[in-house]
N, C-alpha and C positions, 0 to 999 in steps of 0.2 A: 504494500500500500504506500502511495506517495502522499505525505502529510506535510502541510504548511502550518506553522504557528507564527502569529503576529503578537509579540509580547514586549512592547517598548519599555515598560516600567518594571517588570519582574516583581510586581507587588504581591504575588502569591507564590514566589519561588518557582516560577515557571520553568527555568532552565533545568533545575533538578527534577521537576515533574516530567519534563519532556524526555529525559534520559530513561525514565521508567515506563513510558507509554509504548515505545517501540517493541515490536515483535520480530522474529526472524523473517527477513525479507523486506522489512519496511525501510523506507527512507524518509527521514524527517528533516525538513528545512526550518530553521529557527531564525526569525528576523527580529533584531533588537537594536539597542543603542550602540552607536560607534564609540562614544566616550561617555564617561560619567564624571561630572565635576572636573572636566578637563583632562582626565586620565583615560588613555586608550584602553579599551577592554579586549580581552583575549578572544580570538576567533577559532582557535584550534580546539576540537573536541572529538574524541574517539568515536562517540556514538551519534553525533549530529552533524549536519551541515549548518554552520552558524554564519549568518549574514549580518554583519554589523555596519549598517549604513544609515541608521536613523539619527536625527539630530538630538542633542542633549536637551534636557528640560530648561526652559527659560530661567535665567538667573543662576544656573548651576555652572555655567562655563564663562561667566563674565558678561553675558548679554543682559540687557535690561529685563526685569521681570514685570513687564507691562502686559495688559490684556492684548494689545496689538501683537506683541512679540510671541505670546503664547499661541495666538491664532495662526501666525505665520509658521511656527514649528509644527502645529497640528496638521496644517495643510501639507507641509513637506513630508511628514510621516505618511499621511494617507496616499500621497502621490507615489512615493517610493514603494509602498506596499502594493499598490495597484500594478505598478510596472513589473514587480517580481512575480505576482500571482498570474499576470497575463503571460509571462514568459514560461512558466512552469506548467506541467501536466499533472495537477494535483487531484487526488481522489477526495481529499478532505482539506478544507481551508478553515482553520480555527483561529478566531480572533480573541485574544485574551484581554484586550482593552477595547472598549467601545466608546467612540466619541459621539455624544448625543446631538451635536450640532452639525457635524460633517457627514457622519456615516449614514443617516437616513437617505442621503443622496448618493454617497460614494459606494455603498453596498450594492446599489442597483446596477452599477457599472462593472461589478465583478462577474466573471463568467460563471454560469451555472449556480445560482443560489441554492439549488438542491444539495450541493456539497458543502454549504456554508454552516459553520457552527460558531456561535458567539457566546462567550462567557460574560454575563451581565453582573458586574460587581455592584453598580449603583443603579437601581431601577429608575430613580430620579436623581438628577445632579445634586451634589451637596450644596452648591451655590446657584440659585436661579438667575439666569441671564435673560430670560424671556418672560412675557406674561404667562400665567398659568395655563390658559387655554391653548396658546401657541406652543408652549412646551409640550403639553400633552399630545397635541396633534403631530408634532414632529417626532416624538418618541414612539407613538403608535405606528407611524409610517415606517420607522426604522426597524422596530421589533417584528414587523410582519414580513420582512425580507428573508431572514435566515431560515434554513430548514429546522434548526434546533437551537434553542437557548439553554444555557446552563446557569443555574443560580446556586448559591451556597446554603439556602434554607428554604423550607416549604413556605414560610411566610412570604418570601419574595416571589415564589411561583404564584401564590394566591393573589399577590398585588398585581402581577403582570396580567392575570386573568381578569381581575375586577376592574382595574384602572384602564387597561388598554385593549381588552377583548381578545387576548391571545389564547389560542386553543391550548388547553393544558397538556395535550398529548405532544406538543412541540416544546415542552419545557421539562428539563431533567434537573433534579436536585442532587448535587454532589458537593459535600462540604470542602472547605479549604484544607489542604494537607498540613500536617504538623511535623516539624523536625524537632524531636525531643532534645533537650539539653541533658545529656546522660550523666554528667558529672556535677549536677546541681546539688549543693549541700542542702540538708533538711531545713525547712523554714523554722522560724522562732515559734514558741508556743502560741503567741497571739500577735496581732498586727501592731506595728509601730510606724512603718514607713509606707506611705501611699504614693503611688506613681500615676501621673496623668501624662501620657506619652503620645506624640504624633503631631500631625499638622494642626495648627491653631486656627480653627474655623468657628464661625458664629454658632453652629449647631452642636459644638462639642460640650457645651455646658461648663465652660471654663469659669465664668463668673459664679455659677452655682457652687463649684468646687471651692473657689476662694472664699465665698461667704460661709461655706460649711466649716472649713478649717478654722476660720475666725470664731465661729460660734461654738466650736468643740471645746469644752472646758477642761483641756488637758495640756500640759506642758511637755509630755513625753512622746509626742507624735510629730511627724514631719510630712509635709506634702511637697513632692518634687514635681515640677512641670518641665518637660523637655520637648523641644520641637521648634518649629518656625511656622509662620503663616501670616495672617492679617496683621499689618503694622499696628493697628489699634489694639489688638489683643496682646501682641508682644509687649507693648507699652504697659498695658494693664497688669500683666503678669510680673514684669520687672518692678513696677511700683509696689505691688503686693509683697514681693520678696523683700523690698527695702523696709516695709512697714511692719512685718511680722517675721521674727526669726525662725518660726516653724515652717515658713514657706521658702523654698529655694527654686531658682529659675535657671534654666539652661537653654537660652534662646539661640536658634541656629540649626544648621544641619547636624544630625546626630549620626556619626558613622557606625557601621555594624559593631565594631569592637566596643564602643561606648554604649551602644544599645544593650549589648550583652551584659555589661557591668550594671546598667540601670535595672534591668529585670532581675538579675541575681540579688541585688541589694534590696529590692522592693519586697514588701509583705503582701500588699494588695494592689491590684490595678484598678484605677477608677475609669469608668466609662459613663459619665453623667450626661449623655446626649439629650438635647431638647427635642430633636427630630432626627430621623435616620431612615433611609430607604436602601440600605445595603447590609452587608455583614462585615464585621470588624476584623481587620487584619491584626489589630492589637489584641483582640480577644483570642485569636489563634496563638499569638505569641505568649499570652498569659498561660494558656494550656501547656505550651512547650516548656515553660519554666515552672509548671505546677503551682501557679499562683491563682488564688481565688480572685474574683472581681466583685465590684459593686457597679451595677449597670442600671441605666434607666429603662423603664418599661416602654420602649419604643421599638416598633418594627420587629425584625428578626432578632435583634440584640437581646431585649428582655425576654423574649419568648424562648430562645435557646438556653439562656442561663437558667431560667425557671425549669425547663424540661430536663436539663442535665444535672441540675443541682450544683452548679459550679460557682455560685456566688449569691449575693443578695440583690434583689430587684427593688428599685425605688421609683416613685412617681417622677416623671420628667419635670425638671424645674423646681423640685421641692427641696429647699435647703434643710428643712426639718427632717425629712425622710433620710437625706444623705448623712446628716449629723448622727441620727440614731443608728444607721447601719455601720458607720465608721466606729462609733463608740462600742457597738456590740462586738465587733471583731477585735477591738482592743482588750475587752474584758472577758470574753467568752472563749475559753480554750477549746471546749468541745466542738462548738460550731465552726471555729476556725480550722480545726483539724479535719472535720468532716468535709468541709468545702475544698480543702487542699487535696484530700484523697480523691474527691470527685474529679478534680481537674486532671490528676494523674491517670485516672481510669480512661480518659478520652483519647489519650495519645495513640494507643495501639489500634483503635478503631479508625483512625484517620492518618495512617502512615502514607507516605508517598506512594508506595507500591499499591496499596488498596485503592487510593484515589485514582492513580494512573490506570489501574485495571478497569475501574468503572468508566473512565473516559474512553479507553480503547474499545470496550464492549459497545459503547454508543457508536463509535466509528463503524464497527462491523455491521450494526443494524442499519446504518445509513447506506 
């Protein structure tokens, strides 16, 4: 089977997953970034044909991080993807990143949509750039093109059906793969250090988390916020860290080695989203490090945490709920131990090999 993967961000460890998908006689072409933060990435791989010709993310290679520059890069990526797919004779074309503004048009220009598979990480964009009705119409048009859509949780499948009228038989649910941290030391008996990690966006509930730590009547806890994003939120986080010694801020790009250190040193991962139409890569990372979470009851996020028992679920935007949950994990050894054990139990069920097998089986069906 001739397989093509478009994975410009590697936001679900697609390269490692791609190595597990192939079977004897398959050829898999993997198209991704040429450089990352100005560093040229390797193209040699014993199991894959790696094509690295996609431009780096705006702002990561010294270019301006403006909306115009992001649009230019997105267009360049789509154009190079189209050229490569047109040149190849692929049985399966799998896009691991979907652009909600360009792909409704671009996908219609790809040859044979019956071979097209799209992994939908964000059913709706995190940040709205169009009026709600126009956004819905555009997304609906794009989601109707591929033969198959893949989402990470049943809630997202239900959202595609309810909001965009997609036939449920065209949607498969496959969770994000987990790469376990095998040498992770055992956690402390109770929580002391809370981590809020990732892109600083308006829907992340950052202000809720800051208000909660201020309202928590304890001096023996710490909230660490790490990542980059909206300049206003970066400023809010830095100001909070100056005003409260229990809050620490690490603004900017967090390289993998430092991310590893942060998750190892954390006791609980905070996911206090105010709204969310995706599944969280940070939640997957929490599982990898066997760390329980406190998550808002929004979308697939709260539903999965409740179903698997891997954390506490709070009402979105509720400072009171978040304070109570944080305090509970600080004082209750039994519940903290139970939640930690639940996160560890998820790892084997979502190994790269299991997830890859599920994807490859879908290819065979198509």
